[in-house]
C-alpha positions in Angstrom: 0.0 -6.6 -5.1 0.3 -3.5 -7.4 2.2 -0.4 -7.1 1.2 2.5 -9.3 3.1 6.0 -9.2 1.2 9.2 -10.6 4.0 11.6 -11.3 1.4 14.3 -12.2 0.2 14.4 -8.6 3.0 12.7 -6.6 0.8 9.9 -5.4 1.5 6.2 -5.0 -1.3 3.6 -4.9 -0.5 0.4 -3.5 -3.3 -2.1 -4.1 -3.7 -5.6 -2.0 -6.5 -6.9 -3.7 -9.3 -6.1 -5.9 -12.1 -6.2 -3.6 -14.6 -3.7 -3.8 -13.7 -0.6 -1.6 -16.4 0.0 1.1 -15.0 2.8 3.2 -11.8 5.1 2.7 -10.0 5.9 6.2 -7.4 8.9 6.8 -4.4 7.5 8.8 -2.5 10.6 8.5 -2.7 14.0 6.5 -0.9 12.2 3.5 -1.9 8.5 3.8 -5.3 6.9 3.2 -6.2 3.3 3.1 -9.4 1.5 1.6 -11.0 -1.3 3.1 -13.7 -3.9 1.9 -17.1 -4.5 3.7 -15.5 -7.1 6.0 -12.7 -4.3 7.0 -10.0 -6.0 5.0 -7.2 -3.9 3.8 -7.6 -3.3 -0.1 -5.2 -0.3 -1.0 -3.2 2.5 0.3 -2.7 5.8 -1.3 0.4 8.0 -0.5 0.2 11.9 -1.3 3.4 13.5 -1.6 4.8 9.9 -2.2 8.5 11.2 -3.3 8.9 12.9 0.2 6.9 10.4 2.3 7.5 7.0 0.8 11.1 7.4 -0.4 10.0 5.8 -3.8 13.4 5.8 -5.3 14.3 3.0 -2.7 11.5 0.8 -3.2 12.3 -3.0 -3.1 10.8 -6.2 -2.6 11.9 -9.1 -0.3 10.2 -12.5 0.5 11.2 -14.0 3.6 10.5 -17.7 3.8 10.0 -19.4 7.2 12.9 -21.4 8.3 12.5 -25.3 8.7 12.8 -26.6 12.1 15.4 -29.6 12.0 14.4 -32.6 14.2 
């Protein structure tokens, strides 16, 4: 996954894969998703990202599945 921020347009682009985009769908006035021909998510665009995506607080956390003890 890659996250790109374009300061000149205040736009964030979150890329989940490098598949070919088949269609772009508007989720809300400032959020768009791109999907491949199978309907899988390829990327998401957030316009006015500082306001809607709270970019200064961006973080990543991987949660591992808890192991069951027998």
